[in-house]
NUROBA-293650 format. One record per atom (N, C-alpha, C): residue number from 1; x, y, z. Coordinates in pm, whole numbers. Layout:
BEGIN
<site><k>NUM</k><east>X</east><north>Y</north><up>Z</up></site>
...
END
This chain:
BEGIN
<site><k>1</k><east>85</east><north>-117</north><up>0</up></site>
<site><k>1</k><east>0</east><north>0</north><up>0</up></site>
<site><k>1</k><east>89</east><north>122</north><up>0</up></site>
<site><k>2</k><east>54</east><north>220</north><up>-85</up></site>
<site><k>2</k><east>138</east><north>338</north><up>-98</up></site>
<site><k>2</k><east>58</east><north>459</north><up>-51</up></site>
<site><k>3</k><east>110</east><north>529</north><up>46</up></site>
<site><k>3</k><east>45</east><north>648</north><up>101</up></site>
<site><k>3</k><east>144</east><north>763</north><up>93</up></site>
<site><k>4</k><east>102</east><north>872</north><up>30</up></site>
<site><k>4</k><east>183</east><north>994</north><up>15</up></site>
<site><k>4</k><east>319</east><north>963</north><up>-46</up></site>
<site><k>5</k><east>324</east><north>876</north><up>-145</up></site>
<site><k>5</k><east>447</east><north>847</north><up>-215</up></site>
<site><k>5</k><east>543</east><north>759</north><up>-138</up></site>
<site><k>6</k><east>506</east><north>713</north><up>-22</up></site>
<site><k>6</k><east>594</east><north>629</north><up>59</up></site>
<site><k>6</k><east>541</east><north>487</north><up>57</up></site>
<site><k>7</k><east>629</east><north>393</north><up>69</up></site>
<site><k>7</k><east>586</east><north>254</north><up>72</up></site>
<site><k>7</k><east>553</east><north>210</north><up>213</up></site>
<site><k>8</k><east>577</east><north>293</north><up>312</up></site>
<site><k>8</k><east>546</east><north>260</north><up>450</up></site>
<site><k>8</k><east>457</east><north>368</north><up>508</up></site>
<site><k>9</k><east>375</east><north>330</north><up>601</up></site>
<site><k>9</k><east>289</east><north>427</north><up>671</up></site>
<site><k>9</k><east>373</east><north>493</north><up>779</up></site>
<site><k>10</k><east>372</east><north>624</north><up>778</up></site>
<site><k>10</k><east>448</east><north>697</north><up>878</up></site>
<site><k>10</k><east>358</east><north>721</north><up>998</up></site>
<site><k>11</k><east>396</east><north>677</north><up>1111</up></site>
<site><k>11</k><east>314</east><north>690</north><up>1231</up></site>
<site><k>11</k><east>303</east><north>833</north><up>1280</up></site>
<site><k>12</k><east>390</east><north>921</north><up>1234</up></site>
<site><k>12</k><east>381</east><north>1060</north><up>1277</up></site>
<site><k>12</k><east>261</east><north>1130</north><up>1214</up></site>
<site><k>13</k><east>207</east><north>1074</north><up>1107</up></site>
<site><k>13</k><east>92</east><north>1136</north><up>1040</up></site>
<site><k>13</k><east>-41</east><north>1079</north><up>1087</up></site>
<site><k>14</k><east>-41</east><north>979</north><up>1172</up></site>
<site><k>14</k><east>-164</east><north>919</north><up>1223</up></site>
<site><k>14</k><east>-198</east><north>987</north><up>1354</up></site>
<site><k>15</k><east>-319</east><north>1034</north><up>1364</up></site>
<site><k>15</k><east>-363</east><north>1106</north><up>1482</up></site>
<site><k>15</k><east>-435</east><north>1012</north><up>1577</up></site>
<site><k>16</k><east>-434</east><north>1047</north><up>1701</up></site>
<site><k>16</k><east>-506</east><north>970</north><up>1802</up></site>
<site><k>16</k><east>-656</east><north>996</north><up>1787</up></site>
<site><k>17</k><east>-736</east><north>921</north><up>1859</up></site>
<site><k>17</k><east>-881</east><north>936</north><up>1854</up></site>
<site><k>17</k><east>-920</east><north>1079</north><up>1891</up></site>
<site><k>18</k><east>-1015</east><north>1133</north><up>1821</up></site>
<site><k>18</k><east>-1063</east><north>1269</north><up>1844</up></site>
<site><k>18</k><east>-1197</east><north>1263</north><up>1917</up></site>
<site><k>19</k><east>-1221</east><north>1351</north><up>2014</up></site>
<site><k>19</k><east>-1351</east><north>1350</north><up>2083</up></site>
<site><k>19</k><east>-1461</east><north>1403</north><up>1990</up></site>
<site><k>20</k><east>-1581</east><north>1354</north><up>2008</up></site>
<site><k>20</k><east>-1697</east><north>1402</north><up>1933</up></site>
<site><k>20</k><east>-1761</east><north>1515</north><up>2012</up></site>
<site><k>21</k><east>-1776</east><north>1627</north><up>1950</up></site>
<site><k>21</k><east>-1838</east><north>1742</north><up>2015</up></site>
<site><k>21</k><east>-1982</east><north>1754</north><up>1969</up></site>
<site><k>22</k><east>-2066</east><north>1804</north><up>2057</up></site>
<site><k>22</k><east>-2205</east><north>1827</north><up>2020</up></site>
<site><k>22</k><east>-2212</east><north>1936</north><up>1914</up></site>
<site><k>23</k><east>-2317</east><north>1937</north><up>1834</up></site>
<site><k>23</k><east>-2329</east><north>2042</north><up>1732</up></site>
<site><k>23</k><east>-2332</east><north>2180</north><up>1796</up></site>
<site><k>24</k><east>-2283</east><north>2276</north><up>1724</up></site>
<site><k>24</k><east>-2286</east><north>2414</north><up>1773</up></site>
<site><k>24</k><east>-2430</east><north>2463</north><up>1775</up></site>
<site><k>25</k><east>-2465</east><north>2529</north><up>1878</up></site>
<site><k>25</k><east>-2600</east><north>2583</north><up>1891</up></site>
<site><k>25</k><east>-2592</east><north>2734</north><up>1906</up></site>
<site><k>26</k><east>-2683</east><north>2802</north><up>1837</up></site>
<site><k>26</k><east>-2690</east><north>2947</north><up>1849</up></site>
<site><k>26</k><east>-2772</east><north>2982</north><up>1972</up></site>
<site><k>27</k><east>-2728</east><north>3082</north><up>2045</up></site>
<site><k>27</k><east>-2806</east><north>3125</north><up>2160</up></site>
<site><k>27</k><east>-2898</east><north>3237</north><up>2116</up></site>
<site><k>28</k><east>-3014</east><north>3242</north><up>2175</up></site>
<site><k>28</k><east>-3112</east><north>3344</north><up>2139</up></site>
<site><k>28</k><east>-3063</east><north>3481</north><up>2183</up></site>
<site><k>29</k><east>-3074</east><north>3577</north><up>2091</up></site>
<site><k>29</k><east>-3029</east><north>3713</north><up>2123</up></site>
<site><k>29</k><east>-3131</east><north>3785</north><up>2210</up></site>
<site><k>30</k><east>-3257</east><north>3747</north><up>2196</up></site>
<site><k>30</k><east>-3361</east><north>3811</north><up>2277</up></site>
<site><k>30</k><east>-3470</east><north>3710</north><up>2306</up></site>
<site><k>31</k><east>-3557</east><north>3744</north><up>2399</up></site>
<site><k>31</k><east>-3665</east><north>3653</north><up>2435</up></site>
<site><k>31</k><east>-3769</east><north>3643</north><up>2324</up></site>
<site><k>32</k><east>-3779</east><north>3745</north><up>2238</up></site>
<site><k>32</k><east>-3874</east><north>3740</north><up>2126</up></site>
<site><k>32</k><east>-3835</east><north>3630</north><up>2029</up></site>
<site><k>33</k><east>-3706</east><north>3612</north><up>2006</up></site>
<site><k>33</k><east>-3660</east><north>3506</north><up>1916</up></site>
<site><k>33</k><east>-3688</east><north>3369</north><up>1976</up></site>
<site><k>34</k><east>-3670</east><north>3356</north><up>2106</up></site>
<site><k>34</k><east>-3690</east><north>3225</north><up>2168</up></site>
<site><k>34</k><east>-3836</east><north>3185</north><up>2168</up></site>
<site><k>35</k><east>-3928</east><north>3280</north><up>2157</up></site>
<site><k>35</k><east>-4070</east><north>3247</north><up>2151</up></site>
<site><k>35</k><east>-4103</east><north>3175</north><up>2021</up></site>
<site><k>36</k><east>-4028</east><north>3199</north><up>1915</up></site>
<site><k>36</k><east>-4053</east><north>3135</north><up>1787</up></site>
<site><k>36</k><east>-3983</east><north>3001</north><up>1772</up></site>
<site><k>37</k><east>-3889</east><north>2973</north><up>1857</up></site>
<site><k>37</k><east>-3813</east><north>2849</north><up>1846</up></site>
<site><k>37</k><east>-3885</east><north>2736</north><up>1916</up></site>
<site><k>38</k><east>-3883</east><north>2620</north><up>1854</up></site>
<site><k>38</k><east>-3933</east><north>2500</north><up>1919</up></site>
<site><k>38</k><east>-3819</east><north>2401</north><up>1920</up></site>
<site><k>39</k><east>-3813</east><north>2322</north><up>2021</up></site>
<site><k>39</k><east>-3700</east><north>2229</north><up>2031</up></site>
<site><k>39</k><east>-3736</east><north>2096</north><up>1966</up></site>
<site><k>40</k><east>-3657</east><north>2059</north><up>1865</up></site>
<site><k>40</k><east>-3671</east><north>1928</north><up>1804</up></site>
<site><k>40</k><east>-3790</east><north>1909</north><up>1713</up></site>
<site><k>41</k><east>-3860</east><north>2016</north><up>1676</up></site>
<site><k>41</k><east>-3977</east><north>2003</north><up>1591</up></site>
<site><k>41</k><east>-3960</east><north>2090</north><up>1468</up></site>
<site><k>42</k><east>-3975</east><north>2029</north><up>1351</up></site>
<site><k>42</k><east>-3974</east><north>2108</north><up>1228</up></site>
<site><k>42</k><east>-4114</east><north>2160</north><up>1203</up></site>
<site><k>43</k><east>-4122</east><north>2278</north><up>1143</up></site>
<site><k>43</k><east>-4252</east><north>2339</north><up>1118</up></site>
<site><k>43</k><east>-4251</east><north>2403</north><up>982</up></site>
<site><k>44</k><east>-4361</east><north>2390</north><up>911</up></site>
<site><k>44</k><east>-4377</east><north>2451</north><up>780</up></site>
<site><k>44</k><east>-4501</east><north>2536</north><up>782</up></site>
<site><k>45</k><east>-4485</east><north>2663</north><up>752</up></site>
<site><k>45</k><east>-4598</east><north>2755</north><up>744</up></site>
<site><k>45</k><east>-4621</east><north>2790</north><up>598</up></site>
<site><k>46</k><east>-4743</east><north>2767</north><up>550</up></site>
<site><k>46</k><east>-4778</east><north>2796</north><up>412</up></site>
<site><k>46</k><east>-4865</east><north>2920</north><up>412</up></site>
<site><k>47</k><east>-4828</east><north>3018</north><up>332</up></site>
<site><k>47</k><east>-4904</east><north>3142</north><up>326</up></site>
<site><k>47</k><east>-5038</east><north>3117</north><up>257</up></site>
<site><k>48</k><east>-5136</east><north>3202</north><up>283</up></site>
<site><k>48</k><east>-5265</east><north>3188</north><up>216</up></site>
<site><k>48</k><east>-5251</east><north>3198</north><up>63</up></site>
<site><k>49</k><east>-5157</east><north>3279</north><up>18</up></site>
<site><k>49</k><east>-5137</east><north>3293</north><up>-126</up></site>
<site><k>49</k><east>-5086</east><north>3162</north><up>-187</up></site>
<site><k>50</k><east>-4991</east><north>3098</north><up>-119</up></site>
<site><k>50</k><east>-4937</east><north>2971</north><up>-168</up></site>
<site><k>50</k><east>-5045</east><north>2864</north><up>-166</up></site>
<site><k>51</k><east>-5131</east><north>2866</north><up>-66</up></site>
<site><k>51</k><east>-5241</east><north>2769</north><up>-60</up></site>
<site><k>51</k><east>-5338</east><north>2791</north><up>-176</up></site>
<site><k>52</k><east>-5365</east><north>2917</north><up>-210</up></site>
<site><k>52</k><east>-5453</east><north>2948</north><up>-323</up></site>
<site><k>52</k><east>-5392</east><north>2900</north><up>-454</up></site>
<site><k>53</k><east>-5262</east><north>2922</north><up>-472</up></site>
<site><k>53</k><east>-5195</east><north>2876</north><up>-594</up></site>
<site><k>53</k><east>-5203</east><north>2725</north><up>-604</up></site>
<site><k>54</k><east>-5188</east><north>2656</north><up>-492</up></site>
<site><k>54</k><east>-5199</east><north>2510</north><up>-492</up></site>
<site><k>54</k><east>-5339</east><north>2466</north><up>-533</up></site>
<site><k>55</k><east>-5440</east><north>2535</north><up>-486</up></site>
<site><k>55</k><east>-5578</east><north>2502</north><up>-523</up></site>
<site><k>55</k><east>-5603</east><north>2530</north><up>-670</up></site>
<site><k>56</k><east>-5544</east><north>2634</north><up>-724</up></site>
<site><k>56</k><east>-5562</east><north>2667</north><up>-865</up></site>
<site><k>56</k><east>-5504</east><north>2558</north><up>-953</up></site>
<site><k>57</k><east>-5391</east><north>2501</north><up>-911</up></site>
<site><k>57</k><east>-5329</east><north>2394</north><up>-990</up></site>
<site><k>57</k><east>-5416</east><north>2268</north><up>-991</up></site>
<site><k>58</k><east>-5505</east><north>2252</north><up>-893</up></site>
<site><k>58</k><east>-5590</east><north>2135</north><up>-885</up></site>
<site><k>58</k><east>-5720</east><north>2150</north><up>-964</up></site>
<site><k>59</k><east>-5744</east><north>2268</north><up>-1022</up></site>
<site><k>59</k><east>-5866</east><north>2289</north><up>-1099</up></site>
<site><k>59</k><east>-5862</east><north>2208</north><up>-1229</up></site>
<site><k>60</k><east>-5979</east><north>2165</north><up>-1275</up></site>
<site><k>60</k><east>-5981</east><north>2090</north><up>-1401</up></site>
<site><k>60</k><east>-5955</east><north>2182</north><up>-1521</up></site>
<site><k>61</k><east>-5924</east><north>2120</north><up>-1635</up></site>
<site><k>61</k><east>-5900</east><north>2194</north><up>-1759</up></site>
<site><k>61</k><east>-6028</east><north>2266</north><up>-1803</up></site>
<site><k>62</k><east>-6012</east><north>2379</north><up>-1871</up></site>
<site><k>62</k><east>-6126</east><north>2454</north><up>-1924</up></site>
<site><k>62</k><east>-6172</east><north>2388</north><up>-2053</up></site>
<site><k>63</k><east>-6301</east><north>2359</north><up>-2061</up></site>
<site><k>63</k><east>-6356</east><north>2296</north><up>-2181</up></site>
<site><k>63</k><east>-6403</east><north>2407</north><up>-2276</up></site>
<site><k>64</k><east>-6318</east><north>2443</north><up>-2370</up></site>
<site><k>64</k><east>-6344</east><north>2556</north><up>-2460</up></site>
<site><k>64</k><east>-6471</east><north>2538</north><up>-2541</up></site>
<site><k>65</k><east>-6501</east><north>2415</north><up>-2585</up></site>
<site><k>65</k><east>-6622</east><north>2392</north><up>-2664</up></site>
<site><k>65</k><east>-6747</east><north>2418</north><up>-2582</up></site>
<site><k>66</k><east>-6746</east><north>2379</north><up>-2455</up></site>
<site><k>66</k><east>-6861</east><north>2402</north><up>-2366</up></site>
<site><k>66</k><east>-6877</east><north>2551</north><up>-2337</up></site>
<site><k>67</k><east>-6767</east><north>2621</north><up>-2316</up></site>
<site><k>67</k><east>-6771</east><north>2765</north><up>-2290</up></site>
<site><k>67</k><east>-6829</east><north>2838</north><up>-2411</up></site>
<site><k>68</k><east>-6786</east><north>2801</north><up>-2532</up></site>
<site><k>68</k><east>-6838</east><north>2864</north><up>-2654</up></site>
<site><k>68</k><east>-6987</east><north>2838</north><up>-2669</up></site>
<site><k>69</k><east>-7032</east><north>2718</north><up>-2638</up></site>
<site><k>69</k><east>-7175</east><north>2685</north><up>-2648</up></site>
<site><k>69</k><east>-7257</east><north>2768</north><up>-2550</up></site>
<site><k>70</k><east>-7209</east><north>2781</north><up>-2427</up></site>
<site><k>70</k><east>-7281</east><north>2859</north><up>-2327</up></site>
<site><k>70</k><east>-7283</east><north>3007</north><up>-2363</up></site>
<site><k>71</k><east>-7172</east><north>3060</north><up>-2417</up></site>
<site><k>71</k><east>-7170</east><north>3200</north><up>-2459</up></site>
<site><k>71</k><east>-7272</east><north>3225</north><up>-2570</up></site>
<site><k>72</k><east>-7284</east><north>3131</north><up>-2661</up></site>
<site><k>72</k><east>-7380</east><north>3145</north><up>-2770</up></site>
<site><k>72</k><east>-7522</east><north>3144</north><up>-2716</up></site>
<site><k>73</k><east>-7551</east><north>3056</north><up>-2620</up></site>
<site><k>73</k><east>-7685</east><north>3051</north><up>-2559</up></site>
<site><k>73</k><east>-7718</east><north>3181</north><up>-2486</up></site>
<site><k>74</k><east>-7619</east><north>3236</north><up>-2416</up></site>
<site><k>74</k><east>-7640</east><north>3363</north><up>-2344</up></site>
<site><k>74</k><east>-7666</east><north>3475</north><up>-2445</up></site>
<site><k>75</k><east>-7587</east><north>3478</north><up>-2553</up></site>
<site><k>75</k><east>-7605</east><north>3582</north><up>-2655</up></site>
<site><k>75</k><east>-7742</east><north>3571</north><up>-2722</up></site>
<site><k>76</k><east>-7794</east><north>3450</north><up>-2740</up></site>
<site><k>76</k><east>-7925</east><north>3429</north><up>-2803</up></site>
<site><k>76</k><east>-8040</east><north>3450</north><up>-2706</up></site>
<site><k>77</k><east>-8010</east><north>3458</north><up>-2575</up></site>
<site><k>77</k><east>-8115</east><north>3475</north><up>-2476</up></site>
<site><k>77</k><east>-8183</east><north>3345</north><up>-2439</up></site>
<site><k>78</k><east>-8125</east><north>3232</north><up>-2472</up></site>
<site><k>78</k><east>-8187</east><north>3102</north><up>-2442</up></site>
<site><k>78</k><east>-8125</east><north>3032</north><up>-2321</up></site>
<site><k>79</k><east>-8026</east><north>3091</north><up>-2260</up></site>
<site><k>79</k><east>-7957</east><north>3024</north><up>-2150</up></site>
<site><k>79</k><east>-8026</east><north>3047</north><up>-2016</up></site>
<site><k>80</k><east>-8061</east><north>3170</north><up>-1987</up></site>
<site><k>80</k><east>-8112</east><north>3204</north><up>-1854</up></site>
<site><k>80</k><east>-8258</east><north>3162</north><up>-1839</up></site>
<site><k>81</k><east>-8278</east><north>3051</north><up>-1770</up></site>
<site><k>81</k><east>-8412</east><north>3007</north><up>-1734</up></site>
<site><k>81</k><east>-8420</east><north>3006</north><up>-1582</up></site>
<site><k>82</k><east>-8539</east><north>3012</north><up>-1529</up></site>
<site><k>82</k><east>-8555</east><north>3011</north><up>-1383</up></site>
<site><k>82</k><east>-8498</east><north>2883</north><up>-1321</up></site>
<site><k>83</k><east>-8514</east><north>2771</north><up>-1388</up></site>
<site><k>83</k><east>-8463</east><north>2644</north><up>-1335</up></site>
<site><k>83</k><east>-8310</east><north>2646</north><up>-1328</up></site>
<site><k>84</k><east>-8246</east><north>2698</north><up>-1432</up></site>
<site><k>84</k><east>-8099</east><north>2703</north><up>-1434</up></site>
<site><k>84</k><east>-8046</east><north>2800</north><up>-1328</up></site>
<site><k>85</k><east>-8112</east><north>2912</north><up>-1312</up></site>
<site><k>85</k><east>-8068</east><north>3010</north><up>-1211</up></site>
<site><k>85</k><east>-8083</east><north>2951</north><up>-1072</up></site>
<site><k>86</k><east>-8195</east><north>2882</north><up>-1045</up></site>
<site><k>86</k><east>-8214</east><north>2819</north><up>-914</up></site>
<site><k>86</k><east>-8108</east><north>2711</north><up>-888</up></site>
<site><k>87</k><east>-8078</east><north>2632</north><up>-991</up></site>
<site><k>87</k><east>-7977</east><north>2528</north><up>-977</up></site>
<site><k>87</k><east>-7839</east><north>2589</north><up>-950</up></site>
<site><k>88</k><east>-7804</east><north>2694</north><up>-1024</up></site>
<site><k>88</k><east>-7675</east><north>2760</north><up>-1006</up></site>
<site><k>88</k><east>-7665</east><north>2821</north><up>-866</up></site>
<site><k>89</k><east>-7770</east><north>2885</north><up>-818</up></site>
<site><k>89</k><east>-7770</east><north>2944</north><up>-686</up></site>
<site><k>89</k><east>-7758</east><north>2837</north><up>-578</up></site>
<site><k>90</k><east>-7828</east><north>2727</north><up>-596</up></site>
<site><k>90</k><east>-7821</east><north>2618</north><up>-500</up></site>
<site><k>90</k><east>-7679</east><north>2561</north><up>-493</up></site>
<site><k>91</k><east>-7615</east><north>2540</north><up>-609</up></site>
<site><k>91</k><east>-7478</east><north>2488</north><up>-611</up></site>
<site><k>91</k><east>-7380</east><north>2586</north><up>-548</up></site>
<site><k>92</k><east>-7403</east><north>2716</north><up>-572</up></site>
<site><k>92</k><east>-7315</east><north>2817</north><up>-513</up></site>
<site><k>92</k><east>-7326</east><north>2816</north><up>-361</up></site>
<site><k>93</k><east>-7448</east><north>2809</north><up>-311</up></site>
<site><k>93</k><east>-7467</east><north>2807</north><up>-165</up></site>
<site><k>93</k><east>-7409</east><north>2680</north><up>-104</up></site>
<site><k>94</k><east>-7422</east><north>2567</north><up>-174</up></site>
<site><k>94</k><east>-7363</east><north>2442</north><up>-124</up></site>
<site><k>94</k><east>-7210</east><north>2454</north><up>-117</up></site>
<site><k>95</k><east>-7152</east><north>2518</north><up>-215</up></site>
<site><k>95</k><east>-7007</east><north>2532</north><up>-219</up></site>
<site><k>95</k><east>-6956</east><north>2626</north><up>-111</up></site>
<site><k>96</k><east>-7029</east><north>2731</north><up>-85</up></site>
<site><k>96</k><east>-6988</east><north>2829</north><up>17</up></site>
<site><k>96</k><east>-7003</east><north>2772</north><up>157</up></site>
<site><k>97</k><east>-7109</east><north>2698</north><up>182</up></site>
<site><k>97</k><east>-7136</east><north>2647</north><up>317</up></site>
<site><k>97</k><east>-7053</east><north>2530</north><up>354</up></site>
END
């Protein structure tokens, strides 16, 4: 075995056992900082905006043919019936509640 260009291991380059030290820990500069720290627990806070973006990504694809058909019905005055308005209102209230 060749180490550092020598055919023999030089004992002067071998170190004795080293002690294991605990990880370095930062001390809190103020009590306000320590109120936010928890010991041993990871925490993830998601902003309301990020939650909304996540919900938007889960929406289904827009069906362009259906949208065009509904726009044509609205333009012709054949879309808005009392039954459809009641159904739409009922679905909206179910979704909100």
